[in-house]
C-alpha positions as CSV (number, residue, x, y, z in Angstrom):
1,M,45.5,50.4,17.2
2,L,45.1,47.7,14.6
3,R,47.4,45.4,16.6
4,T,45.2,45.9,19.7
5,F,42.0,45.2,17.6
6,C,43.4,42.0,16.2
7,L,44.5,40.9,19.7
8,I,41.0,41.5,21.0
9,A,39.4,39.7,18.1
10,A,41.7,36.7,18.6
11,L,40.8,36.5,22.3
12,L,37.1,36.7,21.5
13,L,37.3,33.9,19.0
14,A,39.4,31.8,21.4
15,S,36.8,32.2,24.1
16,A,33.8,31.6,21.9
17,P,32.2,28.1,22.5
18,A,33.0,25.7,19.7
19,R,30.0,24.5,17.7
20,A,29.2,21.0,18.9
21,Q,29.8,18.3,16.5
22,A,26.7,16.5,15.4
23,P,26.3,13.1,17.2
24,T,26.7,10.1,15.0
25,L,23.9,7.6,15.1
26,E,24.9,3.9,14.5
27,V,22.1,2.5,12.3
28,I,22.1,-1.2,11.3
29,V,20.3,-2.0,8.0
30,F,19.8,-4.7,5.4
31,A,21.8,-4.0,2.3
32,G,19.7,-2.8,-0.6
33,G,17.8,0.0,-2.4
34,F,15.2,0.3,0.4
35,N,17.9,2.5,2.2
36,W,17.3,5.1,-0.5
37,P,15.6,7.7,1.9
38,I,18.6,7.5,4.2
39,W,21.0,8.0,1.3
40,A,18.9,11.0,0.2
41,A,18.9,12.5,3.7
42,Q,22.7,12.2,3.9
43,K,23.3,13.5,0.4
44,Q,20.9,16.5,0.6
45,G,22.1,17.4,4.1
46,Y,18.8,16.8,5.9
47,F,20.4,14.8,8.7
48,A,23.0,17.6,9.1
49,Q,20.2,20.2,9.3
50,S,18.7,18.1,12.1
51,N,22.1,18.1,13.8
52,V,22.7,14.3,13.5
53,A,25.1,12.2,11.4
54,V,24.2,8.7,10.4
55,H,26.6,5.8,10.0
56,L,25.1,2.7,8.3
57,T,26.2,-0.9,8.9
58,P,24.8,-3.6,6.7
59,T,23.7,-6.7,8.6
60,P,24.3,-10.3,7.4
61,G,20.9,-11.2,8.7
62,S,18.1,-10.5,11.2
63,E,19.7,-12.5,14.0
64,F,22.8,-10.4,14.0
65,Q,20.8,-7.2,13.6
66,L,18.4,-7.8,16.5
67,K,20.9,-9.3,18.9
68,N,23.2,-6.3,18.5
69,L,20.5,-3.8,18.6
70,I,19.0,-5.3,21.8
71,E,22.5,-5.5,23.4
72,G,23.2,-1.9,22.7
73,K,25.9,-2.1,19.9
74,F,23.7,0.0,17.6
75,D,21.4,2.9,18.2
76,L,18.7,2.2,15.6
77,A,17.7,-0.5,13.1
78,M,15.7,-0.4,10.0
79,T,14.2,-3.8,10.3
80,A,11.0,-5.8,9.8
81,I,8.4,-5.0,12.5
82,D,7.9,-8.7,12.8
83,N,11.4,-8.9,14.2
84,V,10.6,-6.4,16.9
85,I,7.4,-8.3,17.9
86,A,9.2,-11.7,17.9
87,Y,12.0,-10.7,20.3
88,T,9.6,-8.7,22.5
89,E,7.4,-11.8,22.9
90,G,10.3,-14.2,23.5
91,Q,10.0,-15.8,20.0
92,G,13.2,-14.5,18.6
93,E,15.6,-16.8,16.8
94,A,18.9,-15.6,18.4
95,P,19.6,-15.8,22.1
96,V,20.2,-12.4,23.8
97,S,22.0,-11.5,27.0
98,V,19.5,-8.8,28.2
99,T,15.7,-8.5,28.2
100,P,14.6,-6.9,24.9
101,D,13.5,-3.3,25.4
102,L,12.5,-2.6,21.8
103,V,10.1,0.0,20.4
104,V,9.0,1.0,16.9
105,V,9.3,4.7,16.3
106,M,8.6,5.1,12.6
107,G,7.2,3.2,9.6
108,G,8.9,2.6,6.3
109,D,7.3,0.4,3.7
110,N,5.0,-2.5,3.0
111,G,7.8,-5.0,2.9
112,F,8.4,-4.9,-0.9
113,L,8.3,-8.7,-0.7
114,R,8.5,-10.5,-4.0
115,L,8.6,-14.3,-4.4
116,V,11.3,-15.0,-7.0
117,A,12.3,-18.5,-8.3
118,I,14.9,-20.1,-10.5
119,P,14.1,-20.1,-14.2
120,T,12.8,-23.7,-14.3
121,V,10.1,-22.8,-11.7
122,K,7.2,-21.2,-13.5
123,T,4.3,-21.7,-11.1
124,Y,3.7,-22.2,-7.3
125,A,3.0,-25.8,-8.0
126,D,6.6,-26.2,-9.4
127,L,7.9,-25.5,-5.9
128,K,6.7,-28.9,-4.6
129,G,9.6,-30.9,-3.4
130,K,12.0,-27.9,-3.6
131,E,14.1,-26.1,-1.0
132,L,13.3,-22.4,-0.4
133,T,15.5,-20.0,1.6
134,V,14.6,-17.7,4.4
135,D,16.5,-15.3,6.6
136,A,15.5,-17.0,9.9
137,R,13.1,-19.8,10.4
138,T,11.0,-18.2,13.1
139,T,11.3,-14.5,12.4
140,G,11.4,-12.0,9.6
141,Y,9.4,-12.9,6.5
142,A,9.3,-16.7,6.8
143,F,5.7,-16.6,8.0
144,V,4.8,-14.4,5.0
145,L,6.3,-17.0,2.7
146,E,4.4,-19.9,4.3
147,K,1.1,-18.0,4.1
148,M,1.7,-17.1,0.4
149,L,2.4,-20.8,-0.4
150,Q,-0.6,-21.9,1.7
151,K,-2.9,-19.5,-0.2
152,R,-1.6,-21.2,-3.5
153,G,-2.4,-24.7,-2.3
154,L,1.0,-25.8,-0.9
155,K,1.0,-27.5,2.5
156,D,3.7,-28.2,5.1
157,G,5.8,-31.0,3.7
158,D,5.3,-30.0,0.1
159,Y,8.5,-27.9,0.4
160,S,11.3,-27.3,2.9
161,L,12.7,-24.0,4.3
162,V,16.5,-23.4,4.6
163,K,18.1,-20.6,6.6
164,A,20.4,-18.6,4.3
165,G,20.7,-15.1,6.0
166,G,19.7,-11.6,4.9
167,V,18.3,-10.6,1.6
168,L,21.7,-10.0,-0.1
169,A,22.8,-13.5,0.9
170,R,19.6,-15.0,-0.4
171,F,19.8,-13.1,-3.6
172,E,23.3,-14.4,-4.3
173,D,22.2,-17.9,-3.4
174,L,19.2,-17.6,-5.8
175,M,21.4,-16.2,-8.6
176,Q,23.6,-19.2,-8.3
177,H,20.5,-21.5,-8.4
178,K,21.5,-23.2,-5.1
179,H,17.9,-23.3,-4.0
180,A,14.6,-23.0,-5.8
181,A,13.1,-19.7,-4.5
182,T,13.1,-17.0,-1.9
183,L,11.3,-13.8,-0.9
184,L,13.4,-10.9,-2.1
185,L,12.9,-7.3,-1.1
186,S,12.6,-4.8,-4.0
187,P,14.5,-3.9,-6.0
188,F,16.4,-7.2,-5.9
189,E,13.8,-8.8,-8.2
190,V,14.8,-6.4,-10.9
191,P,18.3,-7.7,-11.7
192,A,17.0,-11.2,-10.9
193,Q,14.3,-11.0,-13.7
194,A,16.9,-9.5,-16.0
195,Q,18.8,-12.7,-15.6
196,G,15.8,-14.9,-16.5
197,L,14.5,-15.7,-13.0
198,T,10.8,-16.0,-12.4
199,L,8.7,-13.5,-10.4
200,L,5.9,-15.6,-8.9
201,G,4.1,-13.1,-6.8
202,S,4.0,-10.2,-4.4
203,A,3.2,-10.4,-0.7
204,I,1.2,-7.2,-0.6
205,D,-1.2,-8.7,-3.1
206,A,-1.6,-11.8,-1.0
207,F,-2.6,-9.6,2.1
208,K,-5.0,-7.4,0.3
209,G,-2.8,-4.3,0.3
210,H,-1.9,-4.2,4.0
211,Y,1.4,-5.5,5.4
212,Q,3.8,-3.5,7.5
213,G,7.4,-4.2,6.5
214,L,10.4,-2.2,7.5
215,V,10.3,0.2,10.4
216,A,12.8,2.2,12.4
217,A,13.3,0.5,15.8
218,T,15.4,1.3,18.8
219,R,15.5,0.6,22.6
220,R,13.1,2.5,24.8
221,S,15.9,3.4,27.2
222,W,18.0,4.8,24.3
223,A,15.1,6.8,22.9
224,K,14.4,8.4,26.3
225,E,18.0,9.4,26.7
226,H,18.5,10.6,23.1
227,Q,15.2,12.3,22.2
228,A,16.8,15.1,20.2
229,E,18.9,12.7,18.1
230,L,15.9,10.4,17.5
231,V,13.7,13.3,16.4
232,G,16.5,14.5,14.2
233,Y,16.9,11.1,12.6
234,I,13.2,10.8,11.9
235,H,12.9,14.3,10.6
236,G,15.9,13.8,8.2
237,Y,14.5,10.5,7.0
238,V,11.1,11.9,6.2
239,A,12.7,14.9,4.4
240,G,14.8,12.5,2.3
241,L,11.7,10.5,1.4
242,A,9.9,13.7,0.3
243,W,12.9,14.6,-1.8
244,L,12.8,11.2,-3.5
245,Y,9.1,11.5,-4.3
246,D,9.4,15.0,-5.9
247,P,9.3,14.3,-9.7
248,K,11.8,17.0,-10.5
249,N,14.4,15.0,-8.5
250,R,13.9,11.7,-10.4
251,D,17.2,11.9,-12.4
252,A,19.2,13.0,-9.3
253,A,17.6,10.2,-7.3
254,I,18.5,7.6,-9.8
255,A,22.0,8.9,-9.9
256,L,22.2,8.6,-6.1
257,F,20.8,5.1,-6.3
258,R,23.6,4.1,-8.7
259,E,26.2,5.9,-6.6
260,N,25.3,3.5,-3.7
261,L,24.7,0.5,-5.9
262,P,27.3,1.0,-8.7
263,N,26.7,-2.4,-10.3
264,M,23.1,-1.6,-11.1
265,A,22.6,-0.8,-14.8
266,P,21.0,2.6,-15.6
267,E,17.8,1.0,-17.0
268,L,17.5,-1.2,-13.9
269,A,18.0,1.7,-11.6
270,A,15.2,3.6,-13.4
271,K,12.9,0.6,-13.0
272,S,13.8,0.4,-9.3
273,Y,12.6,4.0,-9.0
274,D,9.3,3.1,-10.5
275,I,8.9,0.3,-8.0
276,L,10.1,1.8,-4.8
277,L,8.5,5.2,-5.5
278,D,5.3,4.0,-6.9
279,P,2.6,6.4,-5.8
280,K,0.4,3.6,-4.3
281,Q,2.7,0.8,-3.4
282,G,6.1,2.5,-2.9
283,F,7.7,3.8,0.3
284,T,5.0,4.8,2.8
285,R,4.4,8.6,2.5
286,K,6.0,10.4,5.5
287,A,7.2,7.0,6.7
288,A,3.8,6.5,8.4
289,I,2.9,3.2,10.0
290,D,0.1,1.1,8.4
291,M,-1.9,-0.1,11.4
292,K,-3.9,-2.5,9.3
293,G,-0.6,-3.8,8.1
294,V,0.6,-4.3,11.7
295,T,-2.5,-6.2,12.4
296,T,-1.6,-8.5,9.5
297,V,1.8,-9.1,11.0
298,L,0.3,-9.9,14.4
299,A,-2.2,-12.3,12.9
300,L,0.6,-14.2,11.1
301,R,2.8,-14.4,14.3
302,S,-0.2,-15.6,16.3
303,E,-0.7,-18.4,13.8
304,Y,2.9,-19.5,13.3
305,G,4.9,-18.1,16.2
306,V,6.4,-20.4,18.9
307,P,5.7,-20.4,21.8
308,K,2.1,-19.9,20.8
309,K,0.6,-16.6,21.7
310,T,-2.4,-14.5,20.6
311,L,-1.1,-11.1,19.7
312,D,-3.6,-8.3,18.9
313,N,-2.3,-5.1,20.4
314,P,-0.1,-3.0,18.0
315,G,0.3,-0.3,20.7
316,K,2.5,-2.7,22.7
317,Y,5.3,-2.4,20.2
318,I,4.9,1.2,18.8
319,D,5.5,4.6,20.3
320,L,5.0,7.5,17.9
321,T,5.9,10.3,20.4
322,W,9.2,11.1,18.6
323,Y,7.7,10.7,15.2
324,K,5.0,13.3,15.9
325,K,7.6,15.7,17.2
326,A,9.7,15.2,14.1
327,L,6.7,16.0,11.8
328,A,5.9,19.0,13.8
329,K,9.3,20.6,13.3
């Protein structure tokens, strides 16, 4: 009798459908602490609860990131919304083999852009005659830098811009004093200041509190074919962000930060928490998009972008269909 029961149980188990393995999303990101919500969603199991897994690939720069996203080598990118607009409008820096089909599906932050200079540079005026680094000359945050300098009285010709790659490459360049200054993404300014470098200013202050920085972007075709996975990614990300903002998780969040950035000293990791999770200027709550901030980006690209275009329709680049579904879960 027992033998018969075991045999039946074995047959039932064998015939039961295996639980489908969560699909792995390939996400290309810039290296840095602004990936904290993703790390939290991975660590706390929020992605798993949404039946997705996330594999992160750091990019050496925006050209590599956008080219490979557009050409289908990655599913999603956490990138500057300016990059999405640039390639959509034919103003991208890197040549691509297909017509860009990009769409922004979620917000992220206000850019966390800080202008940091070598120790001998104490003011904006000290940048005259100096070389400053950018990721790409016609995309990313180069226009932000130009506008910040213009607002402080510096004109074209007062300085020169040099392409140096993504934020990690520019940070290392600056720490070696190869060039005079660059825009860093927080919390890179924290170890830089600890080593005596000068924090000259913040982009968000220059734009009266409204600038849309990082967003989640993908291809429209991929989004339509992988709606469940995209909703799952957004849901997990927003849950990870909420976990970070919960004060009772502060110590665990800082430990997670150092787990992913082991060279960051404990006191600098704590300072990074205060910056990135500042109630007013930290990560955007629920990863919402700041439409006034998008308008700022469009105005800058209208002023500096080549070929010259007047851009004034945020809805052309953004579709919040999947974001709304994720928040409704």
